[in-house]
C-alpha positions as CSV (number, residue, x, y, z in Angstrom):
1,X,118.2,88.3,135.3
2,X,120.7,90.4,136.9
3,X,121.7,89.8,140.6
4,X,122.2,92.2,143.2
5,X,124.3,92.5,146.6
6,X,122.6,94.4,149.6
7,X,121.7,93.6,153.0
8,X,118.3,92.5,154.3
9,X,117.4,93.0,158.3
10,X,114.3,90.9,158.8
11,X,111.6,92.0,161.6
12,X,112.6,89.1,163.5
13,X,116.1,90.3,163.7
14,X,117.5,88.0,161.1
15,X,120.0,89.2,159.2
16,X,121.2,88.6,155.2
17,X,124.1,90.4,153.5
18,X,124.4,88.7,149.9
19,X,123.2,88.3,146.5
20,X,119.9,88.4,145.7
21,X,117.8,86.9,142.7
22,X,114.7,88.9,142.6
23,X,113.5,89.0,145.9
24,X,115.3,85.8,147.0
25,X,118.9,84.9,148.5
26,X,120.9,83.3,145.4
27,X,124.2,82.9,144.8
28,X,126.8,83.7,147.5
29,X,125.6,85.6,151.1
30,X,125.8,85.6,155.2
31,X,123.0,85.1,156.8
32,X,122.5,85.5,160.4
33,X,119.8,84.0,162.5
34,X,118.9,86.2,165.5
35,X,119.9,83.3,168.5
36,X,123.9,84.0,166.8
37,X,123.5,81.0,164.6
38,X,125.7,81.9,160.7
39,X,125.4,80.4,157.5
40,X,128.2,81.7,154.8
41,X,128.1,80.4,151.5
42,X,126.0,79.2,148.2
43,X,122.5,79.9,147.7
44,X,119.9,79.0,145.5
45,X,116.5,80.6,145.2
46,X,116.1,81.2,148.9
47,X,117.5,77.7,150.0
48,X,121.2,77.2,151.5
49,X,122.2,75.0,148.1
50,X,126.2,74.5,147.2
51,X,129.3,74.8,149.4
52,X,128.7,76.6,152.8
53,X,129.8,76.9,156.1
54,X,127.3,76.7,159.3
55,X,128.5,77.9,162.9
56,X,125.9,77.2,165.8
57,X,126.0,79.4,168.9
58,X,127.5,76.5,171.0
59,X,130.2,76.3,168.9
60,X,129.8,73.2,167.0
61,X,130.4,73.9,163.3
62,X,129.8,72.3,159.7
63,X,131.5,72.9,156.5
64,X,130.6,71.1,153.5
65,X,127.8,70.3,150.9
66,X,124.5,71.8,151.2
67,X,121.1,71.3,149.3
68,X,117.4,72.2,149.9
69,X,118.5,74.0,153.3
70,X,119.8,70.5,154.2
71,X,122.9,69.3,155.0
72,X,123.3,67.1,152.0
73,X,126.6,65.6,150.3
74,X,130.1,65.5,151.7
75,X,130.5,67.8,154.8
76,X,133.1,68.1,158.0
77,X,131.1,68.4,161.8
78,X,132.6,69.4,164.5
79,X,130.6,68.9,167.8
80,X,130.7,71.2,170.6
81,X,131.8,68.2,172.8
82,X,134.7,67.6,170.6
83,X,133.2,64.9,168.5
84,X,134.4,65.2,164.8
85,X,132.8,63.5,161.6
86,X,134.2,63.9,158.1
87,X,131.6,62.2,155.2
88,X,128.8,61.5,153.4
89,X,125.3,63.4,155.0
90,X,121.7,63.0,153.6
91,X,118.9,65.5,155.0
92,X,120.7,66.6,158.0
93,X,121.7,62.7,158.8
94,X,125.3,60.7,158.2
95,X,124.7,58.8,155.3
96,X,126.9,56.9,153.1
97,X,130.4,56.2,154.2
98,X,132.4,58.4,157.0
99,X,134.6,58.5,159.7
100,X,133.6,59.7,163.1
101,X,135.7,60.3,166.5
102,X,133.6,60.6,169.4
103,X,134.2,63.0,172.5
104,X,135.7,59.9,174.7
105,X,138.2,59.0,171.5
106,X,136.3,55.9,170.0
107,X,136.4,56.0,166.8
108,X,134.1,54.5,163.7
109,X,134.7,54.6,160.3
110,X,132.5,53.0,157.6
111,X,129.2,53.0,156.3
112,X,126.2,55.0,157.6
113,X,122.6,54.8,157.4
114,X,120.0,57.3,158.6
115,X,122.3,58.1,161.3
116,X,123.0,54.8,162.6
117,X,125.9,52.3,161.9
118,X,124.9,49.9,158.7
119,X,127.1,48.0,156.4
120,X,130.8,47.0,156.8
121,X,132.6,49.1,159.2
122,X,135.8,49.6,162.0
123,X,135.0,50.3,165.5
124,X,138.0,51.1,167.7
125,X,137.5,51.6,171.4
126,X,139.5,54.0,173.5
127,X,140.5,51.1,175.5
128,X,142.2,49.4,172.8
129,X,139.0,46.7,172.0
130,X,138.5,46.9,168.0
131,X,135.8,45.5,166.1
132,X,135.9,45.1,162.1
133,X,133.1,44.0,160.1
134,X,128.8,44.3,159.5
135,X,126.9,46.4,161.3
136,X,122.9,46.9,161.2
137,X,121.1,49.4,163.0
138,X,123.8,50.9,164.7
139,X,124.4,47.3,166.6
140,X,127.4,44.7,165.3
141,X,125.5,42.3,163.2
142,X,126.9,39.7,160.8
143,X,130.4,38.5,160.4
144,X,132.7,40.4,162.4
145,X,136.0,40.2,164.4
146,X,136.8,41.4,168.0
147,X,140.2,41.9,169.1
148,X,140.6,42.5,172.5
149,X,143.1,44.7,174.1
150,X,145.0,41.9,176.3
151,X,145.0,39.8,172.7
152,X,142.0,38.3,172.4
153,X,140.3,37.7,169.4
154,X,136.8,36.6,168.3
155,X,136.2,35.9,164.7
156,X,132.4,34.7,163.7
157,X,129.0,35.9,163.6
158,X,127.3,38.8,165.9
159,X,123.6,39.6,166.4
160,X,122.6,43.1,168.1
161,X,125.7,42.9,169.4
162,X,126.7,39.9,170.7
163,X,128.4,37.2,169.9
164,X,125.4,34.6,168.2
165,X,126.4,31.6,165.3
166,X,129.1,29.9,164.2
167,X,132.8,31.4,165.6
168,X,136.3,30.6,166.4
169,X,137.4,32.3,169.9
170,X,141.4,32.6,170.1
171,X,142.7,33.4,173.7
172,X,146.2,35.6,173.7
173,X,147.7,32.3,175.5
174,X,147.2,30.1,172.2
175,X,144.5,28.9,172.6
176,X,141.1,27.9,170.3
177,X,137.4,27.4,170.7
178,X,135.3,26.4,167.7
179,X,131.9,26.7,168.6
180,X,128.5,28.6,168.6
181,X,127.3,31.5,170.7
182,X,123.9,32.6,171.4
183,X,123.3,35.8,172.8
184,X,126.7,36.2,173.6
185,X,127.2,32.7,175.6
186,X,128.7,29.4,174.2
187,X,125.4,27.4,173.4
188,X,125.6,24.1,171.6
189,X,128.8,22.0,170.4
190,X,132.4,23.0,170.1
191,X,135.7,22.1,170.1
192,X,138.4,23.5,172.7
193,X,142.1,23.4,171.6
194,X,144.2,24.2,174.6
195,X,147.7,25.7,174.3
196,X,150.4,23.4,172.1
197,X,147.5,21.2,170.7
198,X,147.2,21.4,166.8
199,X,144.2,22.9,165.2
200,X,142.2,23.4,162.3
201,X,143.3,25.6,159.6
202,X,141.9,29.2,160.3
203,X,142.6,30.2,156.9
204,X,139.8,27.7,155.7
205,X,137.8,28.6,158.6
206,X,137.8,32.1,157.4
207,X,137.5,31.9,154.0
208,X,134.2,30.3,154.4
209,X,133.0,33.2,156.1
210,X,134.7,35.2,152.8
211,X,137.0,36.7,155.5
212,X,141.0,36.9,155.6
213,X,142.5,36.1,158.8
214,X,143.4,39.4,159.8
215,X,140.4,40.7,158.1
216,X,142.0,42.5,155.5
217,X,139.0,41.9,153.2
218,X,136.9,44.1,155.2
219,X,139.1,47.0,155.9
220,X,140.5,46.7,152.5
221,X,136.6,48.0,152.0
222,X,136.8,50.8,154.3
223,X,140.0,51.8,152.8
224,X,139.0,51.6,149.2
225,X,138.7,54.9,147.0
226,X,134.8,54.7,146.8
227,X,135.1,55.3,150.8
228,X,136.5,58.8,150.2
229,X,135.5,59.8,147.3
230,X,132.7,62.8,147.7
231,X,129.1,61.9,146.6
232,X,127.5,64.5,144.4
233,X,124.1,65.7,145.2
234,X,121.5,64.5,142.4
235,X,118.3,65.6,144.6
236,X,116.4,68.2,143.1
237,X,114.2,70.7,145.0
238,X,111.1,71.9,143.6
239,X,110.1,74.1,146.4
240,X,110.0,77.7,146.2
241,X,110.7,79.9,149.2
242,X,109.0,83.1,148.7
243,X,110.3,86.3,150.6
244,X,107.6,86.1,152.9
245,X,108.4,82.7,153.6
246,X,111.7,83.6,154.4
247,X,110.7,86.0,156.6
248,X,107.8,83.6,158.4
249,X,110.2,80.8,158.1
250,X,114.0,82.5,158.7
251,X,113.7,80.4,162.1
252,X,112.8,77.3,160.0
253,X,116.3,76.6,158.9
254,X,117.7,77.8,162.0
255,X,115.2,75.4,164.1
256,X,116.7,72.1,161.5
257,X,120.4,73.1,162.3
258,X,119.6,73.9,165.9
259,X,117.9,70.1,166.3
260,X,121.0,68.5,164.4
261,X,123.6,70.3,166.9
262,X,121.4,69.2,170.0
263,X,120.9,65.9,168.8
264,X,124.2,65.3,168.0
265,X,125.5,66.9,171.4
266,X,122.4,64.8,173.6
267,X,121.9,61.8,171.4
268,X,125.9,60.7,170.6
269,X,125.9,56.8,169.5
270,X,129.3,56.8,171.3
271,X,127.4,56.2,174.6
272,X,125.3,53.3,173.2
273,X,128.5,51.8,172.0
274,X,130.1,52.5,175.6
275,X,127.5,49.9,176.5
276,X,128.3,47.6,173.9
277,X,132.1,47.6,175.3
278,X,131.0,47.0,178.7
279,X,128.9,43.9,177.5
280,X,131.8,42.4,175.3
281,X,134.6,43.5,178.4
282,X,132.2,41.2,180.8
283,X,131.7,38.7,178.3
284,X,135.3,38.8,177.9
285,X,136.1,38.6,181.5
286,X,134.0,35.4,181.8
287,X,136.2,33.7,178.9
288,X,139.2,34.9,180.5
289,X,138.4,32.4,183.6
290,X,139.2,29.6,181.5
291,X,142.6,27.7,182.7
292,X,144.7,26.2,180.7
293,X,144.5,22.4,180.4
294,X,147.0,20.8,181.6
295,X,147.5,17.8,178.9
296,X,148.5,19.5,175.7
297,X,148.0,16.3,174.0
298,X,144.2,16.4,174.6
299,X,141.5,18.5,173.1
300,X,138.1,18.7,174.3
301,X,134.7,18.1,172.4
302,X,131.9,20.4,174.6
303,X,128.6,20.7,174.6
304,X,127.2,24.4,176.4
305,X,124.0,25.4,177.4
306,X,123.6,29.2,177.5
307,X,127.4,29.5,178.7
308,X,126.9,26.8,181.4
309,X,129.1,23.5,180.1
310,X,126.7,20.5,180.4
311,X,129.2,17.8,178.5
312,X,132.7,17.1,178.0
313,X,135.0,14.5,176.2
314,X,138.7,14.4,175.8
315,X,139.6,13.5,172.7
316,X,142.8,13.8,170.6
317,X,143.2,16.3,167.7
318,X,143.7,13.3,165.1
319,X,140.4,11.7,166.0
320,X,138.5,14.9,166.0
321,X,140.0,16.0,162.4
322,X,139.3,12.2,161.1
323,X,135.6,12.7,162.1
324,X,135.2,15.8,160.7
325,X,136.7,14.6,157.4
326,X,134.5,11.9,157.1
327,X,131.2,13.8,158.3
328,X,132.0,16.6,155.5
329,X,132.9,13.3,153.0
330,X,129.6,11.7,153.7
331,X,127.8,15.5,153.3
332,X,129.6,16.0,150.0
333,X,128.8,12.4,148.8
334,X,125.2,12.4,149.8
335,X,124.5,16.2,148.2
336,X,126.3,14.9,145.0
337,X,124.4,11.7,144.7
338,X,121.0,13.7,145.4
339,X,121.6,16.5,142.7
340,X,123.3,14.3,140.0
341,X,120.4,11.9,140.1
342,X,117.8,14.7,139.5
343,X,120.1,16.9,137.3
344,X,123.2,15.5,136.3
345,X,125.4,18.4,138.2
346,X,125.6,20.8,141.4
347,X,125.0,23.6,139.3
348,X,121.8,22.8,138.3
349,X,120.0,22.5,141.8
350,X,120.1,26.4,141.5
351,X,118.0,26.3,138.5
352,X,115.6,24.0,140.3
353,X,115.7,26.8,143.3
354,X,114.7,29.4,140.4
355,X,112.2,27.4,138.8
356,X,110.4,26.8,142.4
357,X,110.5,30.5,142.7
358,X,109.0,31.4,139.3
359,X,106.3,28.7,139.3
360,X,104.9,29.4,143.1
361,X,105.0,33.0,142.3
362,X,103.2,32.4,139.1
363,X,100.4,29.7,140.8
364,X,99.7,32.0,144.1
365,X,99.3,35.1,141.7
366,X,97.1,33.6,139.4
367,X,94.8,31.4,142.7
368,X,94.7,34.6,145.1
369,X,92.1,36.9,143.0
370,X,90.0,33.8,142.9
371,X,87.1,34.2,145.2
372,X,87.0,32.1,148.1
373,X,84.8,29.3,148.0
374,X,84.3,26.1,149.8
375,X,86.4,23.1,148.5
376,X,84.4,20.6,145.9
377,X,85.2,17.0,144.8
378,X,86.2,18.2,141.9
379,X,89.1,20.6,143.6
380,X,90.7,17.0,144.5
381,X,90.1,15.6,140.9
382,X,92.8,14.7,138.6
383,X,91.4,18.1,136.5
384,X,92.5,20.1,139.2
385,X,95.6,21.3,138.1
386,X,97.2,24.4,137.0
387,X,99.9,23.9,133.8
388,X,102.0,26.6,132.3
389,X,105.4,26.4,130.3
390,X,108.0,28.8,131.0
391,X,110.5,29.6,128.6
392,X,113.8,31.3,129.0
393,X,112.7,34.3,126.6
394,X,109.2,34.5,128.3
395,X,106.1,34.4,127.1
396,X,102.5,35.9,126.9
397,X,101.9,34.6,130.5
398,X,104.9,34.1,132.0
399,X,108.6,36.4,132.4
400,X,111.8,36.1,130.8
401,X,114.2,34.3,133.1
402,X,117.8,33.1,133.9
403,X,116.9,29.6,134.3
404,X,116.5,26.7,131.6
405,X,112.6,26.2,129.9
406,X,110.3,24.2,132.1
407,X,106.7,23.3,132.3
408,X,104.9,23.8,135.6
409,X,102.0,22.0,137.6
410,X,100.6,23.0,140.4
411,X,98.5,20.4,142.0
412,X,94.9,20.7,143.7
413,X,95.5,24.8,143.8
414,X,92.2,25.6,145.2
415,X,92.9,23.1,148.3
416,X,96.0,24.8,149.0
417,X,95.1,27.8,148.8
418,X,92.0,27.2,151.6
419,X,94.6,25.1,153.6
420,X,97.0,28.6,153.7
421,X,94.2,30.7,154.6
422,X,92.9,27.8,157.3
423,X,96.4,28.0,158.6
424,X,96.1,31.8,158.7
425,X,99.2,32.3,156.3
426,X,98.6,35.6,154.0
427,X,99.1,35.1,150.5
428,X,102.0,38.0,149.8
429,X,104.0,37.0,152.4
430,X,103.8,33.3,151.7
431,X,105.3,34.2,148.0
432,X,107.7,37.0,149.4
433,X,109.0,34.5,152.1
434,X,109.7,31.5,149.2
435,X,109.9,33.9,146.0
436,X,111.8,36.8,147.8
437,X,114.6,38.7,146.6
438,X,116.5,36.8,149.0
439,X,116.0,33.4,147.7
440,X,116.4,30.0,149.3
441,X,118.7,27.9,151.2
442,X,119.5,24.2,149.7
443,X,120.3,22.5,153.1
444,X,123.6,20.7,153.6
445,X,122.2,17.3,154.3
446,X,120.1,15.5,152.0
447,X,117.7,12.6,153.4
448,X,118.7,9.3,152.9
449,X,116.2,9.1,150.2
450,X,118.1,11.5,148.1
451,X,115.6,14.1,148.5
452,X,116.8,18.0,148.2
453,X,115.7,20.4,151.0
454,X,115.4,24.0,150.5
455,X,114.2,26.4,153.5
456,X,113.1,30.2,152.9
457,X,115.2,32.6,153.8
458,X,113.0,33.8,157.0
459,X,113.4,30.0,157.9
460,X,109.3,29.6,157.7
461,X,109.2,26.9,155.3
462,X,110.9,23.9,154.3
463,X,110.6,22.4,150.4
464,X,111.3,19.0,149.7
465,X,111.4,16.8,146.6
466,X,108.9,13.8,146.6
467,X,108.8,10.5,144.8
468,X,106.4,9.8,142.5
469,X,105.0,7.2,145.1
470,X,104.7,9.6,148.0
471,X,103.3,12.5,145.6
472,X,100.2,9.7,144.9
473,X,100.1,8.8,148.4
474,X,99.5,12.6,149.5
475,X,96.7,13.3,147.0
476,X,95.1,10.1,147.5
477,X,95.3,11.3,151.3
478,X,94.2,15.0,150.9
479,X,90.7,15.1,150.8
480,X,90.9,13.1,154.5
481,X,93.5,15.2,155.5
482,X,91.8,18.2,154.7
483,X,88.7,17.2,156.8
484,X,91.1,16.4,159.7
485,X,93.7,19.7,159.8
486,X,90.2,21.3,159.7
487,X,88.4,19.7,162.4
488,X,91.8,19.6,164.7
489,X,93.2,23.0,164.7
490,X,95.9,22.0,167.5
491,X,97.1,19.1,165.2
492,X,100.8,17.9,165.0
493,X,100.5,16.5,161.9
494,X,102.9,18.3,159.4
495,X,101.3,21.3,157.8
496,X,101.2,21.3,153.6
497,X,100.9,24.5,152.0
498,X,101.3,23.5,148.0
499,X,102.4,20.7,145.9
500,X,104.3,21.3,142.3
501,X,105.9,19.5,139.5
502,X,108.5,20.8,137.3
503,X,109.2,19.1,134.1
504,X,112.6,19.7,132.6
505,X,113.8,19.7,129.3
506,X,114.3,15.7,128.3
507,X,111.3,14.8,130.4
508,X,112.7,14.7,133.7
509,X,110.3,15.3,136.7
510,X,110.7,16.9,139.8
511,X,108.3,16.7,142.2
512,X,108.2,19.0,145.6
513,X,106.3,19.7,148.4
514,X,106.1,23.1,150.8
515,X,105.8,22.6,154.6
516,X,105.8,24.4,157.2
517,X,109.1,24.3,159.5
518,X,108.4,23.6,163.1
519,X,112.0,24.7,164.2
520,X,111.1,28.3,163.3
521,X,111.7,30.1,166.5
522,X,113.8,32.5,167.9
523,X,115.0,30.2,170.6
524,X,118.2,28.0,169.3
525,X,117.4,24.2,168.8
526,X,119.9,22.6,170.8
527,X,119.1,18.9,169.6
528,X,116.7,17.6,167.6
529,X,115.4,13.8,167.4
530,X,113.4,11.7,164.9
531,X,111.5,9.1,166.9
532,X,109.2,5.9,165.9
533,X,109.6,3.8,168.4
534,X,111.7,1.1,166.8
535,X,115.0,0.1,167.9
536,X,116.2,-1.6,164.3
537,X,118.5,1.0,163.4
538,X,117.6,3.6,165.2
539,X,121.1,5.0,166.7
540,X,123.7,7.5,165.0
541,X,127.0,6.9,164.7
542,X,129.1,8.8,167.0
543,X,131.3,9.9,164.2
544,X,128.6,11.6,161.9
545,X,127.0,13.7,164.8
546,X,127.5,17.4,164.7
547,X,125.4,20.5,165.6
548,X,122.6,19.8,162.7
549,X,122.5,16.1,163.3
550,X,119.3,14.9,164.0
551,X,119.3,11.6,166.4
552,X,117.3,9.0,166.7
553,X,115.5,6.9,169.3
554,X,118.3,5.2,171.1
555,X,120.2,8.5,171.1
556,X,117.5,9.5,173.4
557,X,118.5,9.5,177.3
558,X,115.9,11.9,178.7
559,X,112.6,11.5,179.5
560,X,110.3,14.7,179.4
561,X,108.0,15.2,182.4
562,X,105.4,17.8,181.7
563,X,102.4,19.5,183.8
564,X,99.6,17.2,183.7
565,X,97.5,18.6,181.5
566,X,99.7,19.9,179.0
567,X,100.5,16.3,178.6
568,X,97.2,15.2,178.5
569,X,96.4,17.6,175.8
570,X,99.7,16.3,174.0
571,X,98.4,12.7,174.0
572,X,94.9,13.5,173.2
573,X,96.1,14.9,169.6
574,X,98.6,12.3,169.2
575,X,96.2,9.5,169.5
576,X,93.7,11.5,167.0
577,X,97.0,12.0,164.4
578,X,97.6,8.0,164.7
579,X,94.0,7.1,164.1
580,X,93.7,9.4,160.8
581,X,97.2,7.6,159.7
582,X,96.0,4.6,160.8
583,X,92.8,4.9,158.6
584,X,94.6,6.2,155.5
585,X,97.1,3.2,156.1
586,X,99.9,4.9,156.8
587,X,103.0,3.4,158.8
588,X,107.0,4.6,159.2
589,X,106.0,8.1,160.6
590,X,108.2,10.1,163.1
591,X,107.6,12.2,165.9
592,X,109.9,15.0,165.3
593,X,111.5,16.6,168.8
594,X,113.3,19.8,169.3
595,X,115.1,20.6,172.1
596,X,115.9,24.2,173.9
597,X,118.1,23.7,177.2
598,X,117.6,26.6,179.5
599,X,120.0,27.6,182.3
600,X,118.4,27.5,185.6
601,X,119.2,30.7,187.4
602,X,121.4,29.0,190.2
603,X,123.6,27.9,187.6
604,X,124.6,31.6,186.1
605,X,127.8,31.2,188.1
606,X,128.9,28.4,185.9
607,X,128.6,30.4,183.1
608,X,132.4,29.4,182.3
609,X,133.3,26.2,184.1
610,X,136.9,24.7,184.2
611,X,139.3,23.7,180.8
612,X,139.1,20.1,182.1
613,X,136.2,18.0,183.5
614,X,138.8,16.3,185.3
615,X,138.8,18.8,188.0
616,X,134.8,19.9,187.8
617,X,134.3,18.1,191.5
618,X,136.1,21.0,193.0
619,X,133.4,23.7,191.8
620,X,131.7,25.9,193.9
621,X,127.9,24.5,193.9
622,X,126.2,27.6,195.0
623,X,123.1,27.3,195.9
624,X,123.0,23.5,194.7
625,X,123.1,20.2,195.8
626,X,125.9,17.5,194.8
627,X,126.1,14.0,194.8
628,X,128.5,11.8,196.3
629,X,130.3,11.4,193.2
630,X,130.6,14.8,192.8
631,X,127.8,15.9,190.0
632,X,125.6,18.8,190.0
633,X,122.1,17.5,191.0
634,X,120.7,20.9,190.4
635,X,116.6,21.3,189.9
636,X,116.0,23.7,187.3
637,X,114.2,26.9,188.1
638,X,114.4,28.6,184.6
639,X,110.9,28.2,183.5
640,X,107.9,29.9,184.9
641,X,104.2,29.0,183.9
642,X,101.8,32.3,184.0
643,X,98.4,33.3,183.2
644,X,97.9,33.7,179.6
645,X,97.8,37.4,178.3
646,X,96.7,37.8,174.7
647,X,98.1,41.2,174.7
648,X,101.5,40.4,176.2
649,X,102.4,37.5,173.7
650,X,102.9,37.3,169.7
651,X,99.5,35.9,168.4
652,X,100.9,36.2,164.8
653,X,100.1,33.1,163.1
654,X,103.2,30.9,161.7
655,X,104.2,28.2,159.7
656,X,103.9,25.7,162.4
657,X,101.5,27.6,165.1
658,X,97.8,27.5,164.7
659,X,96.4,25.7,167.6
660,X,94.6,27.4,170.8
661,X,96.6,28.3,174.2
662,X,97.0,25.4,176.0
663,X,95.7,25.2,179.6
664,X,98.0,24.2,182.8
665,X,96.7,21.9,185.8
666,X,99.2,23.9,187.8
667,X,97.8,27.3,187.4
668,X,94.2,25.8,188.2
669,X,93.3,25.0,184.8
670,X,94.1,28.1,183.1
671,X,95.7,28.8,179.9
672,X,99.3,29.7,180.1
673,X,102.1,31.5,178.8
674,X,106.0,30.6,179.6
675,X,108.4,33.2,180.7
676,X,112.0,32.5,180.0
677,X,114.9,34.6,182.0
678,X,116.3,37.0,179.5
679,X,114.0,35.9,176.5
680,X,110.5,37.0,176.8
681,X,107.0,36.1,176.9
682,X,106.0,32.9,175.0
683,X,102.6,31.5,174.5
684,X,102.1,27.6,174.9
685,X,100.1,25.7,172.0
686,X,100.7,22.1,171.6
687,X,104.0,21.4,170.0
688,X,104.9,24.8,170.2
689,X,106.9,26.5,173.6
690,X,105.7,23.4,175.6
691,X,108.1,23.8,179.0
692,X,109.4,20.4,180.3
693,X,112.0,19.2,182.9
694,X,114.0,16.4,180.7
695,X,115.9,13.9,183.3
696,X,118.6,11.8,182.4
697,X,118.1,8.5,182.3
698,X,121.6,7.0,181.5
699,X,123.2,4.7,184.2
700,X,126.7,5.6,185.1
701,X,127.9,2.2,183.7
702,X,126.7,3.2,180.2
703,X,128.6,6.4,180.2
704,X,131.4,6.5,178.1
705,X,134.4,6.7,180.3
706,X,136.1,9.8,178.6
707,X,132.3,11.7,178.0
708,X,130.8,13.5,181.3
709,X,127.3,14.7,181.7
710,X,127.2,17.2,184.2
711,X,123.5,17.3,185.4
712,X,120.9,15.0,186.2
713,X,118.2,17.9,185.3
714,X,117.7,20.2,182.5
715,X,114.8,22.5,182.0
716,X,113.9,22.6,178.3
717,X,111.2,24.1,176.1
718,X,110.1,21.4,173.6
719,X,108.7,21.6,169.9
720,X,107.4,18.8,168.1
721,X,105.3,17.4,165.2
722,X,104.4,14.6,163.1
723,X,106.6,14.1,160.2
724,X,106.8,11.1,157.4
725,X,103.3,10.7,156.9
726,X,103.7,9.7,153.2
727,X,104.9,5.9,153.6
728,X,101.6,3.9,152.9
729,X,101.4,0.2,154.1
730,X,102.3,-2.6,151.7
731,X,102.5,-6.4,153.3
732,X,103.8,-7.3,149.7
733,X,106.8,-4.9,149.8
734,X,107.4,-5.5,153.6
735,X,107.6,-9.3,153.2
736,X,110.4,-8.7,150.5
737,X,112.6,-6.4,152.1
738,X,112.3,-8.5,155.3
739,X,113.8,-11.4,153.1
740,X,116.2,-9.5,151.6
741,X,117.2,-7.9,154.7
742,X,118.0,-11.4,156.2
743,X,115.2,-10.5,159.1
744,X,112.2,-12.2,158.3
745,X,110.3,-12.2,161.3
746,X,106.0,-12.4,161.1
747,X,106.4,-10.7,164.2
748,X,108.3,-7.7,162.9
749,X,106.1,-7.6,160.1
750,X,102.9,-7.7,161.8
751,X,104.6,-4.7,163.7
752,X,104.5,-2.7,161.3
753,X,100.6,-3.0,160.1
754,X,99.4,0.6,160.5
755,X,97.0,-0.3,163.7
756,X,100.1,-2.1,165.7
757,X,102.6,0.8,164.2
758,X,100.1,3.1,165.9
759,X,100.1,1.5,169.2
760,X,103.6,0.9,169.4
761,X,104.6,4.8,168.2
762,X,102.1,5.9,171.2
763,X,103.7,3.2,173.8
764,X,107.1,4.5,173.1
765,X,106.4,8.2,173.6
766,X,104.1,7.1,176.9
767,X,107.8,6.0,178.0
768,X,109.6,9.3,176.6
769,X,106.9,11.6,178.3
770,X,106.0,9.8,181.5
771,X,102.9,10.4,183.6
772,X,103.6,12.9,186.1
773,X,104.4,11.5,189.8
């Protein structure tokens, strides 16, 4: 077809000068809109496609690739405000690798997605601060390093633009703090190393985060050839533009271009980063308030509560290093033992994870289409099983996989399918949580029994391997369990979602169950306790305690005061659950208790307390009251109960949430929600989001002279449930165990009978949660 060169003036006063293919602009040409916007470059059948230059009347311009009328490919955009972007585009939006200099001289270089920072990138503020690391949705999120202009540096995890998770803060004067953060504030346990003291190897710590100490692994990625490559346009456009369409829609192309220009000018992301920079500066300013320790031979083990120092223990590097090595050695030995017992090698634990996912995906997919019906007695019987062989190469019924060959057995599939529906879990979400591409995480600290624990990627489900005896107990109990959880929606007993078995080559069998994770919450769980109401062996070696340690009965230093009606609801359900377990001859169960501490509003001034505890009595107390010993005795004011509003709180079901909203005596027996400063509004249910006041009950002479508790009262949010319910009472075994441990005492043996165990358990909890005054 012949191409013609001509000039065409449209009725709306747009003008095109260039090549035509028939009646459509095609080839090289210049299009001028009536508002003065000009495009000069390549056309393809009536659309800007190829190389070109677009100049807006505001002065902004783009030079680069076009496709189908869009900025698409590689190009350079210069804004009318002086901002500058060079990199990849997709459909008029920055997408891919690119560099932008904002009008305030801030610079971002890295990965973009749909117009915002996403992936790895470096942001440099005009103040001299710089961040290099991961981004998500335009905010610092994931692993990253922030360096402030004065030399301070944070290397660790971020969430929504704030420090969140583990990290190391290096002060410009040479001091270090290794710890955890939550929403930009220190939260949890950590260790402060003053100037001049020896600290752990930063290289080893950073390598655990896939970092080099100076962040070169990330900057190398940004400076790679891939980041400078110009992506080719592969998208094809089938839409045809007739000359009449061009006449009618000549302003359409202009509108796209103009809207891009306006969005660029008025929605400049640099303004968002000015806000983040301010937050960082404020947070940094509070870090600067940390004074230098006087004794350079000492380091300080600390515990923070949303930025407020609540406990500190003076120690030395040798002692802390020894404790850390001992904890790591114990964890590694336990992990190796648990894995070797089942597979003979740690690497095969990965195969187990794949097998779990393959089997659960198969089972859920097979049972879900079956019409819903009430369970029958046969659904609990020995024949109520789904069996399948999963060869590595795949079969008519199973897909090929990268694991080892294995046999799969699913116990009582109809029962657990109904339980999942009773617990309001969507089958597709359940399968994606456990079997999605993100996979499962193996917990680093297996239980005493050698069980392996997995956690779903979204933290909703826990998977635990079982002994054969535990499997038998659960199957025996299952009919009664099904009735109990059906009658009592507020039950605190562990929620079970599946029971399965894998048989490996050679006949080795691995049994496991899927449970709800009661600590799946947006709030950080600061302390965990496993409470049985016993004193024998119920304390934790201080050298083995870390951030994730589950403490025991004798480690609990608090008693919890709750609203009268909340407490009545709690103990009513505990009594019902204990009666059920007693009827099943179950003993040795525990109350798993999680605490989230709340910073009272009048303690906000103490978000960064002094570096040592030896002069904490010199702190200004603000609105608080101080004891004669200098300890702060400030009543907590961080929690507020309000009347329940269904539309204001999340009512989405969860693996640990099913019960009704609780009523509070303090609000006239009305259903209540919990308001948390800076967090939001939470629905109060049994064992979930339960507010309380934690009172320290430790006597002064019981306190280690090197460890100081700053406050006597705390606001806490409680999470709890009854776990370990698969230990069946056996008189013969208990007597044998008593003889072997040289602790034969008829009184102690009778104390573990189901009825007396339940009584002792409840009596202990009544002391932990005393009656309100």
